mmCIF file of the N, C-alpha and C atoms, coordinates in Angstrom:
data_MODEL
# 
_entry.id   MODEL 
# 
loop_
_atom_site.group_PDB 
_atom_site.id 
_atom_site.type_symbol 
_atom_site.label_atom_id 
_atom_site.label_alt_id 
_atom_site.label_comp_id 
_atom_site.label_asym_id 
_atom_site.label_entity_id 
_atom_site.label_seq_id 
_atom_site.pdbx_PDB_ins_code 
_atom_site.Cartn_x 
_atom_site.Cartn_y 
_atom_site.Cartn_z 
_atom_site.occupancy 
_atom_site.B_iso_or_equiv 
_atom_site.pdbx_formal_charge 
_atom_site.auth_seq_id 
_atom_site.auth_comp_id 
_atom_site.auth_asym_id 
_atom_site.auth_atom_id 
_atom_site.pdbx_PDB_model_num 
ATOM 1   N N  . MET A 1 1  ? -20.732 -13.607 7.126   1.00 0.00 ? 1  MET A N  1 
ATOM 2   C CA . MET A 1 1  ? -20.607 -12.464 6.412   1.00 0.00 ? 1  MET A CA 1 
ATOM 3   C C  . MET A 1 1  ? -19.382 -12.116 5.626   1.00 0.00 ? 1  MET A C  1 
ATOM 4   N N  . THR A 1 2  ? -19.548 -11.685 4.487   1.00 0.00 ? 2  THR A N  1 
ATOM 5   C CA . THR A 1 2  ? -18.331 -11.328 3.684   1.00 0.00 ? 2  THR A CA 1 
ATOM 6   C C  . THR A 1 2  ? -18.357 -9.920  3.372   1.00 0.00 ? 2  THR A C  1 
ATOM 7   N N  . THR A 1 3  ? -17.096 -9.384  3.140   1.00 0.00 ? 3  THR A N  1 
ATOM 8   C CA . THR A 1 3  ? -16.795 -7.919  2.722   1.00 0.00 ? 3  THR A CA 1 
ATOM 9   C C  . THR A 1 3  ? -16.200 -7.978  1.391   1.00 0.00 ? 3  THR A C  1 
ATOM 10  N N  . SER A 1 4  ? -16.443 -6.893  0.814   1.00 0.00 ? 4  SER A N  1 
ATOM 11  C CA . SER A 1 4  ? -15.960 -6.800  -0.755  1.00 0.00 ? 4  SER A CA 1 
ATOM 12  C C  . SER A 1 4  ? -15.193 -5.516  -0.624  1.00 0.00 ? 4  SER A C  1 
ATOM 13  N N  . SER A 1 5  ? -14.201 -5.389  -1.428  1.00 0.00 ? 5  SER A N  1 
ATOM 14  C CA . SER A 1 5  ? -13.117 -4.467  -1.481  1.00 0.00 ? 5  SER A CA 1 
ATOM 15  C C  . SER A 1 5  ? -13.525 -3.654  -2.702  1.00 0.00 ? 5  SER A C  1 
ATOM 16  N N  . ALA A 1 6  ? -14.660 -4.005  -3.343  1.00 0.00 ? 6  ALA A N  1 
ATOM 17  C CA . ALA A 1 6  ? -15.191 -3.264  -4.555  1.00 0.00 ? 6  ALA A CA 1 
ATOM 18  C C  . ALA A 1 6  ? -15.703 -1.926  -4.195  1.00 0.00 ? 6  ALA A C  1 
ATOM 19  N N  . ARG A 1 7  ? -15.486 -0.864  -5.061  1.00 0.00 ? 7  ARG A N  1 
ATOM 20  C CA . ARG A 1 7  ? -15.942 0.542   -4.612  1.00 0.00 ? 7  ARG A CA 1 
ATOM 21  C C  . ARG A 1 7  ? -17.586 0.457   -5.004  1.00 0.00 ? 7  ARG A C  1 
ATOM 22  N N  . ARG A 1 8  ? -18.248 1.300   -4.268  1.00 0.00 ? 8  ARG A N  1 
ATOM 23  C CA . ARG A 1 8  ? -19.557 1.353   -4.372  1.00 0.00 ? 8  ARG A CA 1 
ATOM 24  C C  . ARG A 1 8  ? -19.834 2.388   -5.579  1.00 0.00 ? 8  ARG A C  1 
ATOM 25  N N  . ARG A 1 9  ? -20.875 2.214   -6.250  1.00 0.00 ? 9  ARG A N  1 
ATOM 26  C CA . ARG A 1 9  ? -21.069 3.042   -7.355  1.00 0.00 ? 9  ARG A CA 1 
ATOM 27  C C  . ARG A 1 9  ? -21.643 4.406   -6.994  1.00 0.00 ? 9  ARG A C  1 
ATOM 28  N N  . HIS A 1 10 ? -21.254 5.486   -7.553  1.00 0.00 ? 10 HIS A N  1 
ATOM 29  C CA . HIS A 1 10 ? -21.957 6.767   -7.102  1.00 0.00 ? 10 HIS A CA 1 
ATOM 30  C C  . HIS A 1 10 ? -22.949 7.321   -7.987  1.00 0.00 ? 10 HIS A C  1 
ATOM 31  N N  . LEU A 1 11 ? -24.233 7.660   -7.716  1.00 0.00 ? 11 LEU A N  1 
ATOM 32  C CA . LEU A 1 11 ? -25.288 7.979   -8.515  1.00 0.00 ? 11 LEU A CA 1 
ATOM 33  C C  . LEU A 1 11 ? -25.114 9.530   -8.720  1.00 0.00 ? 11 LEU A C  1 
ATOM 34  N N  . ALA A 1 12 ? -25.225 9.922   -9.802  1.00 0.00 ? 12 ALA A N  1 
ATOM 35  C CA . ALA A 1 12 ? -25.088 11.308  -10.241 1.00 0.00 ? 12 ALA A CA 1 
ATOM 36  C C  . ALA A 1 12 ? -26.181 12.194  -9.452  1.00 0.00 ? 12 ALA A C  1 
ATOM 37  N N  . SER A 1 13 ? -27.249 11.528  -9.108  1.00 0.00 ? 13 SER A N  1 
ATOM 38  C CA . SER A 1 13 ? -28.320 12.445  -8.482  1.00 0.00 ? 13 SER A CA 1 
ATOM 39  C C  . SER A 1 13 ? -28.200 12.407  -6.813  1.00 0.00 ? 13 SER A C  1 
ATOM 40  N N  . SER A 1 14 ? -27.263 11.879  -6.446  1.00 0.00 ? 14 SER A N  1 
ATOM 41  C CA . SER A 1 14 ? -26.821 11.932  -4.892  1.00 0.00 ? 14 SER A CA 1 
ATOM 42  C C  . SER A 1 14 ? -26.247 13.184  -4.436  1.00 0.00 ? 14 SER A C  1 
ATOM 43  N N  . PRO A 1 15 ? -26.892 13.566  -3.316  1.00 0.00 ? 15 PRO A N  1 
ATOM 44  C CA . PRO A 1 15 ? -26.450 14.802  -2.711  1.00 0.00 ? 15 PRO A CA 1 
ATOM 45  C C  . PRO A 1 15 ? -25.006 14.734  -1.946  1.00 0.00 ? 15 PRO A C  1 
ATOM 46  N N  . PHE A 1 16 ? -24.421 13.352  -1.972  1.00 0.00 ? 16 PHE A N  1 
ATOM 47  C CA . PHE A 1 16 ? -23.269 13.344  -1.305  1.00 0.00 ? 16 PHE A CA 1 
ATOM 48  C C  . PHE A 1 16 ? -22.157 13.312  -2.356  1.00 0.00 ? 16 PHE A C  1 
ATOM 49  N N  . LYS A 1 17 ? -21.030 13.587  -1.931  1.00 0.00 ? 17 LYS A N  1 
ATOM 50  C CA . LYS A 1 17 ? -19.878 13.674  -2.895  1.00 0.00 ? 17 LYS A CA 1 
ATOM 51  C C  . LYS A 1 17 ? -19.243 12.207  -2.762  1.00 0.00 ? 17 LYS A C  1 
ATOM 52  N N  . PRO A 1 18 ? -18.625 11.882  -4.005  1.00 0.00 ? 18 PRO A N  1 
ATOM 53  C CA . PRO A 1 18 ? -18.261 10.504  -4.166  1.00 0.00 ? 18 PRO A CA 1 
ATOM 54  C C  . PRO A 1 18 ? -16.877 10.346  -3.279  1.00 0.00 ? 18 PRO A C  1 
ATOM 55  N N  . ASP A 1 19 ? -16.554 9.117   -2.846  1.00 0.00 ? 19 ASP A N  1 
ATOM 56  C CA . ASP A 1 19 ? -15.517 8.779   -2.080  1.00 0.00 ? 19 ASP A CA 1 
ATOM 57  C C  . ASP A 1 19 ? -14.179 9.196   -2.973  1.00 0.00 ? 19 ASP A C  1 
ATOM 58  N N  . PRO A 1 20 ? -13.229 9.592   -2.227  1.00 0.00 ? 20 PRO A N  1 
ATOM 59  C CA . PRO A 1 20 ? -11.962 9.913   -3.040  1.00 0.00 ? 20 PRO A CA 1 
ATOM 60  C C  . PRO A 1 20 ? -11.280 8.739   -3.461  1.00 0.00 ? 20 PRO A C  1 
ATOM 61  N N  . GLU A 1 21 ? -10.598 8.808   -4.554  1.00 0.00 ? 21 GLU A N  1 
ATOM 62  C CA . GLU A 1 21 ? -9.768  7.671   -5.193  1.00 0.00 ? 21 GLU A CA 1 
ATOM 63  C C  . GLU A 1 21 ? -8.744  7.524   -4.193  1.00 0.00 ? 21 GLU A C  1 
ATOM 64  N N  . PRO A 1 22 ? -8.343  6.296   -3.877  1.00 0.00 ? 22 PRO A N  1 
ATOM 65  C CA . PRO A 1 22 ? -7.252  6.025   -2.957  1.00 0.00 ? 22 PRO A CA 1 
ATOM 66  C C  . PRO A 1 22 ? -5.997  6.341   -3.630  1.00 0.00 ? 22 PRO A C  1 
ATOM 67  N N  . VAL A 1 23 ? -5.001  6.757   -2.938  1.00 0.00 ? 23 VAL A N  1 
ATOM 68  C CA . VAL A 1 23 ? -3.702  6.946   -3.627  1.00 0.00 ? 23 VAL A CA 1 
ATOM 69  C C  . VAL A 1 23 ? -2.777  5.920   -3.074  1.00 0.00 ? 23 VAL A C  1 
ATOM 70  N N  . ILE A 1 24 ? -2.362  5.214   -4.157  1.00 0.00 ? 24 ILE A N  1 
ATOM 71  C CA . ILE A 1 24 ? -1.419  3.984   -3.818  1.00 0.00 ? 24 ILE A CA 1 
ATOM 72  C C  . ILE A 1 24 ? 0.176   4.610   -4.054  1.00 0.00 ? 24 ILE A C  1 
ATOM 73  N N  . GLU A 1 25 ? 0.765   4.472   -3.134  1.00 0.00 ? 25 GLU A N  1 
ATOM 74  C CA . GLU A 1 25 ? 2.178   4.988   -3.031  1.00 0.00 ? 25 GLU A CA 1 
ATOM 75  C C  . GLU A 1 25 ? 2.966   4.226   -3.792  1.00 0.00 ? 25 GLU A C  1 
ATOM 76  N N  . GLN A 1 26 ? 3.970   4.835   -4.563  1.00 0.00 ? 26 GLN A N  1 
ATOM 77  C CA . GLN A 1 26 ? 5.059   4.262   -5.523  1.00 0.00 ? 26 GLN A CA 1 
ATOM 78  C C  . GLN A 1 26 ? 6.214   4.068   -4.679  1.00 0.00 ? 26 GLN A C  1 
ATOM 79  N N  . PHE A 1 27 ? 6.947   2.854   -4.865  1.00 0.00 ? 27 PHE A N  1 
ATOM 80  C CA . PHE A 1 27 ? 8.208   2.777   -4.248  1.00 0.00 ? 27 PHE A CA 1 
ATOM 81  C C  . PHE A 1 27 ? 9.344   2.381   -5.350  1.00 0.00 ? 27 PHE A C  1 
ATOM 82  N N  . GLU A 1 28 ? 10.529  2.784   -5.117  1.00 0.00 ? 28 GLU A N  1 
ATOM 83  C CA . GLU A 1 28 ? 11.579  2.336   -5.960  1.00 0.00 ? 28 GLU A CA 1 
ATOM 84  C C  . GLU A 1 28 ? 12.456  1.573   -5.232  1.00 0.00 ? 28 GLU A C  1 
ATOM 85  N N  . VAL A 1 29 ? 13.338  0.620   -6.105  1.00 0.00 ? 29 VAL A N  1 
ATOM 86  C CA . VAL A 1 29 ? 14.450  -0.152  -5.570  1.00 0.00 ? 29 VAL A CA 1 
ATOM 87  C C  . VAL A 1 29 ? 15.257  0.808   -4.869  1.00 0.00 ? 29 VAL A C  1 
ATOM 88  N N  . GLY A 1 30 ? 15.806  0.475   -3.600  1.00 0.00 ? 30 GLY A N  1 
ATOM 89  C CA . GLY A 1 30 ? 16.687  1.385   -2.900  1.00 0.00 ? 30 GLY A CA 1 
ATOM 90  C C  . GLY A 1 30 ? 16.066  2.227   -1.857  1.00 0.00 ? 30 GLY A C  1 
ATOM 91  N N  . ASP A 1 31 ? 14.850  2.404   -2.012  1.00 0.00 ? 31 ASP A N  1 
ATOM 92  C CA . ASP A 1 31 ? 14.031  3.396   -1.103  1.00 0.00 ? 31 ASP A CA 1 
ATOM 93  C C  . ASP A 1 31 ? 14.302  2.865   0.319   1.00 0.00 ? 31 ASP A C  1 
ATOM 94  N N  . MET A 1 32 ? 14.609  3.792   1.339   1.00 0.00 ? 32 MET A N  1 
ATOM 95  C CA . MET A 1 32 ? 14.634  3.448   2.849   1.00 0.00 ? 32 MET A CA 1 
ATOM 96  C C  . MET A 1 32 ? 13.141  3.443   3.084   1.00 0.00 ? 32 MET A C  1 
ATOM 97  N N  . VAL A 1 33 ? 12.494  2.568   3.867   1.00 0.00 ? 33 VAL A N  1 
ATOM 98  C CA . VAL A 1 33 ? 11.087  2.562   4.219   1.00 0.00 ? 33 VAL A CA 1 
ATOM 99  C C  . VAL A 1 33 ? 11.073  2.230   5.775   1.00 0.00 ? 33 VAL A C  1 
ATOM 100 N N  . THR A 1 34 ? 9.933   2.392   6.378   1.00 0.00 ? 34 THR A N  1 
ATOM 101 C CA . THR A 1 34 ? 9.698   1.773   7.687   1.00 0.00 ? 34 THR A CA 1 
ATOM 102 C C  . THR A 1 34 ? 8.150   1.279   7.764   1.00 0.00 ? 34 THR A C  1 
ATOM 103 N N  . HIS A 1 35 ? 8.244   0.215   8.490   1.00 0.00 ? 35 HIS A N  1 
ATOM 104 C CA . HIS A 1 35 ? 6.910   -0.580  8.574   1.00 0.00 ? 35 HIS A CA 1 
ATOM 105 C C  . HIS A 1 35 ? 6.530   -0.568  10.016  1.00 0.00 ? 35 HIS A C  1 
ATOM 106 N N  . ASP A 1 36 ? 5.171   -0.520  10.505  1.00 0.00 ? 36 ASP A N  1 
ATOM 107 C CA . ASP A 1 36 ? 4.740   -0.416  11.818  1.00 0.00 ? 36 ASP A CA 1 
ATOM 108 C C  . ASP A 1 36 ? 5.098   -1.633  12.462  1.00 0.00 ? 36 ASP A C  1 
ATOM 109 N N  . SER A 1 37 ? 5.249   -2.901  11.892  1.00 0.00 ? 37 SER A N  1 
ATOM 110 C CA . SER A 1 37 ? 5.491   -4.192  12.613  1.00 0.00 ? 37 SER A CA 1 
ATOM 111 C C  . SER A 1 37 ? 7.012   -4.552  12.306  1.00 0.00 ? 37 SER A C  1 
ATOM 112 N N  . TYR A 1 38 ? 7.601   -4.453  11.242  1.00 0.00 ? 38 TYR A N  1 
ATOM 113 C CA . TYR A 1 38 ? 8.910   -4.804  11.019  1.00 0.00 ? 38 TYR A CA 1 
ATOM 114 C C  . TYR A 1 38 ? 10.040  -3.952  11.172  1.00 0.00 ? 38 TYR A C  1 
ATOM 115 N N  . GLY A 1 39 ? 9.675   -2.561  11.275  1.00 0.00 ? 39 GLY A N  1 
ATOM 116 C CA . GLY A 1 39 ? 10.850  -1.644  11.577  1.00 0.00 ? 39 GLY A CA 1 
ATOM 117 C C  . GLY A 1 39 ? 11.454  -0.921  10.154  1.00 0.00 ? 39 GLY A C  1 
ATOM 118 N N  . MET A 1 40 ? 12.557  -0.737  10.291  1.00 0.00 ? 40 MET A N  1 
ATOM 119 C CA . MET A 1 40 ? 13.122  0.026   9.240   1.00 0.00 ? 40 MET A CA 1 
ATOM 120 C C  . MET A 1 40 ? 13.654  -0.911  8.082   1.00 0.00 ? 40 MET A C  1 
ATOM 121 N N  . GLY A 1 41 ? 13.869  -0.545  6.889   1.00 0.00 ? 41 GLY A N  1 
ATOM 122 C CA . GLY A 1 41 ? 14.234  -1.718  5.746   1.00 0.00 ? 41 GLY A CA 1 
ATOM 123 C C  . GLY A 1 41 ? 14.671  -0.910  4.464   1.00 0.00 ? 41 GLY A C  1 
ATOM 124 N N  . ARG A 1 42 ? 15.099  -1.707  3.531   1.00 0.00 ? 42 ARG A N  1 
ATOM 125 C CA . ARG A 1 42 ? 15.293  -1.129  2.216   1.00 0.00 ? 42 ARG A CA 1 
ATOM 126 C C  . ARG A 1 42 ? 14.423  -1.979  1.080   1.00 0.00 ? 42 ARG A C  1 
ATOM 127 N N  . VAL A 1 43 ? 13.991  -1.220  0.168   1.00 0.00 ? 43 VAL A N  1 
ATOM 128 C CA . VAL A 1 43 ? 13.196  -1.965  -0.901  1.00 0.00 ? 43 VAL A CA 1 
ATOM 129 C C  . VAL A 1 43 ? 14.068  -2.663  -1.865  1.00 0.00 ? 43 VAL A C  1 
ATOM 130 N N  . VAL A 1 44 ? 13.928  -3.938  -2.107  1.00 0.00 ? 44 VAL A N  1 
ATOM 131 C CA . VAL A 1 44 ? 14.949  -4.617  -2.971  1.00 0.00 ? 44 VAL A CA 1 
ATOM 132 C C  . VAL A 1 44 ? 14.323  -5.116  -4.034  1.00 0.00 ? 44 VAL A C  1 
ATOM 133 N N  . GLY A 1 45 ? 12.855  -4.866  -4.125  1.00 0.00 ? 45 GLY A N  1 
ATOM 134 C CA . GLY A 1 45 ? 12.217  -5.523  -5.319  1.00 0.00 ? 45 GLY A CA 1 
ATOM 135 C C  . GLY A 1 45 ? 10.830  -4.689  -5.455  1.00 0.00 ? 45 GLY A C  1 
ATOM 136 N N  . VAL A 1 46 ? 10.556  -4.447  -6.688  1.00 0.00 ? 46 VAL A N  1 
ATOM 137 C CA . VAL A 1 46 ? 9.159   -3.601  -6.879  1.00 0.00 ? 46 VAL A CA 1 
ATOM 138 C C  . VAL A 1 46 ? 8.326   -4.403  -7.900  1.00 0.00 ? 46 VAL A C  1 
ATOM 139 N N  . GLU A 1 47 ? 7.267   -4.793  -7.754  1.00 0.00 ? 47 GLU A N  1 
ATOM 140 C CA . GLU A 1 47 ? 6.175   -5.300  -8.586  1.00 0.00 ? 47 GLU A CA 1 
ATOM 141 C C  . GLU A 1 47 ? 5.016   -4.517  -8.999  1.00 0.00 ? 47 GLU A C  1 
ATOM 142 N N  . ALA A 1 48 ? 4.172   -4.949  -9.644  1.00 0.00 ? 48 ALA A N  1 
ATOM 143 C CA . ALA A 1 48 ? 3.021   -4.002  -10.108 1.00 0.00 ? 48 ALA A CA 1 
ATOM 144 C C  . ALA A 1 48 ? 2.072   -3.667  -8.685  1.00 0.00 ? 48 ALA A C  1 
ATOM 145 N N  . HIS A 1 49 ? 1.887   -4.721  -7.850  1.00 0.00 ? 49 HIS A N  1 
ATOM 146 C CA . HIS A 1 49 ? 0.983   -4.570  -6.846  1.00 0.00 ? 49 HIS A CA 1 
ATOM 147 C C  . HIS A 1 49 ? 1.692   -5.029  -5.448  1.00 0.00 ? 49 HIS A C  1 
ATOM 148 N N  . ALA A 1 50 ? 2.860   -5.086  -5.539  1.00 0.00 ? 50 ALA A N  1 
ATOM 149 C CA . ALA A 1 50 ? 3.803   -5.508  -4.266  1.00 0.00 ? 50 ALA A CA 1 
ATOM 150 C C  . ALA A 1 50 ? 5.190   -4.924  -4.219  1.00 0.00 ? 50 ALA A C  1 
ATOM 151 N N  . VAL A 1 51 ? 5.824   -4.939  -3.087  1.00 0.00 ? 51 VAL A N  1 
ATOM 152 C CA . VAL A 1 51 ? 7.175   -4.639  -2.973  1.00 0.00 ? 51 VAL A CA 1 
ATOM 153 C C  . VAL A 1 51 ? 7.884   -5.618  -2.056  1.00 0.00 ? 51 VAL A C  1 
ATOM 154 N N  . THR A 1 52 ? 9.182   -5.874  -2.244  1.00 0.00 ? 52 THR A N  1 
ATOM 155 C CA . THR A 1 52 ? 9.902   -6.701  -1.391  1.00 0.00 ? 52 THR A CA 1 
ATOM 156 C C  . THR A 1 52 ? 10.938  -5.886  -0.725  1.00 0.00 ? 52 THR A C  1 
ATOM 157 N N  . VAL A 1 53 ? 10.739  -6.048  0.769   1.00 0.00 ? 53 VAL A N  1 
ATOM 158 C CA . VAL A 1 53 ? 11.679  -5.032  1.462   1.00 0.00 ? 53 VAL A CA 1 
ATOM 159 C C  . VAL A 1 53 ? 12.516  -5.961  2.420   1.00 0.00 ? 53 VAL A C  1 
ATOM 160 N N  . ASP A 1 54 ? 13.858  -5.674  2.590   1.00 0.00 ? 54 ASP A N  1 
ATOM 161 C CA . ASP A 1 54 ? 14.921  -6.233  3.310   1.00 0.00 ? 54 ASP A CA 1 
ATOM 162 C C  . ASP A 1 54 ? 14.929  -5.622  4.562   1.00 0.00 ? 54 ASP A C  1 
ATOM 163 N N  . PHE A 1 55 ? 14.452  -6.094  5.798   1.00 0.00 ? 55 PHE A N  1 
ATOM 164 C CA . PHE A 1 55 ? 14.388  -5.488  6.925   1.00 0.00 ? 55 PHE A CA 1 
ATOM 165 C C  . PHE A 1 55 ? 15.637  -5.919  7.851   1.00 0.00 ? 55 PHE A C  1 
ATOM 166 N N  . GLY A 1 56 ? 16.727  -6.581  7.238   1.00 0.00 ? 56 GLY A N  1 
ATOM 167 C CA . GLY A 1 56 ? 18.022  -6.843  7.951   1.00 0.00 ? 56 GLY A CA 1 
ATOM 168 C C  . GLY A 1 56 ? 17.788  -8.412  8.516   1.00 0.00 ? 56 GLY A C  1 
ATOM 169 N N  . THR A 1 57 ? 16.848  -8.631  9.342   1.00 0.00 ? 57 THR A N  1 
ATOM 170 C CA . THR A 1 57 ? 16.613  -9.989  9.807   1.00 0.00 ? 57 THR A CA 1 
ATOM 171 C C  . THR A 1 57 ? 15.742  -10.932 9.071   1.00 0.00 ? 57 THR A C  1 
ATOM 172 N N  . GLN A 1 58 ? 15.004  -10.222 8.156   1.00 0.00 ? 58 GLN A N  1 
ATOM 173 C CA . GLN A 1 58 ? 14.104  -10.857 7.184   1.00 0.00 ? 58 GLN A CA 1 
ATOM 174 C C  . GLN A 1 58 ? 13.720  -10.224 5.801   1.00 0.00 ? 58 GLN A C  1 
ATOM 175 N N  . THR A 1 59 ? 13.397  -10.814 4.895   1.00 0.00 ? 59 THR A N  1 
ATOM 176 C CA . THR A 1 59 ? 12.913  -10.162 3.665   1.00 0.00 ? 59 THR A CA 1 
ATOM 177 C C  . THR A 1 59 ? 11.353  -10.334 3.517   1.00 0.00 ? 59 THR A C  1 
ATOM 178 N N  . VAL A 1 60 ? 10.722  -9.547  3.449   1.00 0.00 ? 60 VAL A N  1 
ATOM 179 C CA . VAL A 1 60 ? 9.192   -9.642  3.281   1.00 0.00 ? 60 VAL A CA 1 
ATOM 180 C C  . VAL A 1 60 ? 8.554   -9.087  2.150   1.00 0.00 ? 60 VAL A C  1 
ATOM 181 N N  . ARG A 1 61 ? 7.690   -9.863  1.439   1.00 0.00 ? 61 ARG A N  1 
ATOM 182 C CA . ARG A 1 61 ? 6.987   -9.362  0.344   1.00 0.00 ? 61 ARG A CA 1 
ATOM 183 C C  . ARG A 1 61 ? 5.658   -8.685  0.732   1.00 0.00 ? 61 ARG A C  1 
ATOM 184 N N  . LEU A 1 62 ? 5.405   -7.409  0.673   1.00 0.00 ? 62 LEU A N  1 
ATOM 185 C CA . LEU A 1 62 ? 4.135   -6.677  1.087   1.00 0.00 ? 62 LEU A CA 1 
ATOM 186 C C  . LEU A 1 62 ? 3.452   -6.279  -0.107  1.00 0.00 ? 62 LEU A C  1 
ATOM 187 N N  . THR A 1 63 ? 2.115   -6.788  -0.036  1.00 0.00 ? 63 THR A N  1 
ATOM 188 C CA . THR A 1 63 ? 1.114   -6.408  -1.195  1.00 0.00 ? 63 THR A CA 1 
ATOM 189 C C  . THR A 1 63 ? 0.469   -4.886  -0.883  1.00 0.00 ? 63 THR A C  1 
ATOM 190 N N  . SER A 1 64 ? -0.001  -4.452  -2.022  1.00 0.00 ? 64 SER A N  1 
ATOM 191 C CA . SER A 1 64 ? -0.775  -3.186  -2.139  1.00 0.00 ? 64 SER A CA 1 
ATOM 192 C C  . SER A 1 64 ? -2.128  -3.418  -1.555  1.00 0.00 ? 64 SER A C  1 
ATOM 193 N N  . PRO A 1 65 ? -2.749  -2.413  -0.826  1.00 0.00 ? 65 PRO A N  1 
ATOM 194 C CA . PRO A 1 65 ? -2.490  -1.166  -0.490  1.00 0.00 ? 65 PRO A CA 1 
ATOM 195 C C  . PRO A 1 65 ? -1.297  -1.298  0.803   1.00 0.00 ? 65 PRO A C  1 
ATOM 196 N N  . PHE A 1 66 ? -0.336  -0.218  0.760   1.00 0.00 ? 66 PHE A N  1 
ATOM 197 C CA . PHE A 1 66 ? 0.797   -0.241  1.756   1.00 0.00 ? 66 PHE A CA 1 
ATOM 198 C C  . PHE A 1 66 ? 0.163   0.648   3.148   1.00 0.00 ? 66 PHE A C  1 
ATOM 199 N N  . HIS A 1 67 ? -0.548  0.154   3.640   1.00 0.00 ? 67 HIS A N  1 
ATOM 200 C CA . HIS A 1 67 ? -1.005  0.818   4.886   1.00 0.00 ? 67 HIS A CA 1 
ATOM 201 C C  . HIS A 1 67 ? -0.076  1.125   5.982   1.00 0.00 ? 67 HIS A C  1 
ATOM 202 N N  . LYS A 1 68 ? 0.763   0.201   6.209   1.00 0.00 ? 68 LYS A N  1 
ATOM 203 C CA . LYS A 1 68 ? 1.762   0.310   7.233   1.00 0.00 ? 68 LYS A CA 1 
ATOM 204 C C  . LYS A 1 68 ? 3.296   0.662   6.843   1.00 0.00 ? 68 LYS A C  1 
ATOM 205 N N  . LEU A 1 69 ? 3.247   0.944   5.605   1.00 0.00 ? 69 LEU A N  1 
ATOM 206 C CA . LEU A 1 69 ? 4.563   1.200   5.032   1.00 0.00 ? 69 LEU A CA 1 
ATOM 207 C C  . LEU A 1 69 ? 4.748   2.601   4.382   1.00 0.00 ? 69 LEU A C  1 
ATOM 208 N N  . SER A 1 70 ? 5.880   3.238   4.921   1.00 0.00 ? 70 SER A N  1 
ATOM 209 C CA . SER A 1 70 ? 6.090   4.568   4.603   1.00 0.00 ? 70 SER A CA 1 
ATOM 210 C C  . SER A 1 70 ? 7.508   4.832   4.156   1.00 0.00 ? 70 SER A C  1 
ATOM 211 N N  . VAL A 1 71 ? 7.725   5.851   3.056   1.00 0.00 ? 71 VAL A N  1 
ATOM 212 C CA . VAL A 1 71 ? 9.024   6.013   2.765   1.00 0.00 ? 71 VAL A CA 1 
ATOM 213 C C  . VAL A 1 71 ? 9.722   7.042   3.669   1.00 0.00 ? 71 VAL A C  1 
ATOM 214 N N  . LEU A 1 72 ? 11.085  6.958   4.120   1.00 0.00 ? 72 LEU A N  1 
ATOM 215 C CA . LEU A 1 72 ? 11.748  7.718   4.891   1.00 0.00 ? 72 LEU A CA 1 
ATOM 216 C C  . LEU A 1 72 ? 12.231  8.930   4.364   1.00 0.00 ? 72 LEU A C  1 
# 
């Protein structure tokens, strides 16, 4: 069984509303963040689809979407 992250096409004749566009959070270098597994940290690098966060004991590169990461 394989799953695809591709969005399903919405037909104009469908009685259902289309799925909302996912909001991808934007981070800047220096932002204080919290992660469900790693705890509190500071953003030290930003790329197009990833951020690098220093959590004190380790530095971790997290890729988008950032489900477990939030800005403080």
